[in-house]
N, C-alpha and C positions, 0 to 999 in steps of 0.2 A: 620852481621852474621846470615841474613834470619829471627831473629824473630824482632815481630811487635816492633818498638820503642814508638808508641804512634798511640791513634785513633783520626781521624779528622773529624770535621763537620764544614762547610763552607758555608755560605747564601753569595748569589752574588748578589748585587741590583746594579739598575740605577735610580737615580734622578736627574731629572731637567737635564739630559745630565752628571751628574756625577755619577762614576763608585764607589762603596763602597763595602767592603768584611770585613767580620767578620769571624774568625776563632776561634773556639774552640780547643783545643788539650788537651787529658787526658794522664797522663803518670802513670806510676806504672806497679804493678803485674797486668797487663791487661785482663788476661783469670781466673785470680782468683776471684770469686766473693765475697768470703769473706776477701779480702785484704785490709787493712787499710793505702794501702802508696798511695793510687790514687787521684792525684790532678788535675785539669782543669785550664788551662789558657783561656783567652780570649784575641783577639787584633781586632782592627777596622783598616782597611785600607783603605786611602781615604783622599779626599782633607782637608787642615786644613785651615783654614782663617788666611792670612797672609804668607803663603808659594806656592810656585808655582806648587808642584808636589803633588804627594801622599805622607803620612806621615803612619806609623804606629805606633799605639800607646795600650797600655796595658788599658783594660775595664775590668769591672766586668765580670765573666763568670755567664752566664744567665742560667735560666730555674727553673721550679717549682721542689721544694724539696720534691719529691716523694721518700718513700723508697726504691723502685724498681730499680730509677734511681742512687742512692747513690752506688749502688753496680756496677754500670758501668763507673761514672764519679768521685765518692770520691768525695773530697771536692772541691767547686767549690770556687776558689779563686777571692777574690776582687782583684782590680788594687792594693791597699795598700800592700796586702798579697803576691801577686804575685811580686812587688818590692823587696821583701825579701826573696823569695824563693830560694833555692840552684838549681833549676831546671831552672831557667829563662836564662839563657845561651842555654840551650837545647831547650828551645819554639823558642828563637830569632834563630837559628839555622835552627829548622824547618820550621819556617815562612819564612825564606828567600828561603829554597829550593822550600816550595811550592810555592810562588811568581814567581820562575824562571822554575818549573818543571812541575807542574800540568797545563795542558792545559788550563782547566776553569778558575784557581785563575790567572793565568799568563794573560789570555784575558782580564779579568776584571781589574787587577791590571793596565794593560799596557794602557788600555781605558782612564785611569786618569779623572783628573778635564775637566769639559767642559771648552772648550776653547771660 
């Protein structure tokens, strides 16, 4: 509908030939600095020992707890809280879309594990 659905921050890394992507996404009343419904999910996409390709998994949303950032990121969810959150399906949908449609993220994800 043309409204922002989430704010995304991605970090793209290459370590010993492996491509690792960290994504944090904030959902909620994004443009209201006083809103209390904002939550931030985080994921790591990259190789996992024992698997042949990239895997996406929830991780703790990181960042220093600074009052100014609370108005932007809201509650930074731990992995455990994220697993129980009602917006988890939305986060997975967004992550899938980013891995396919965002050129930088898609390239890093496609690079995958070192061969």
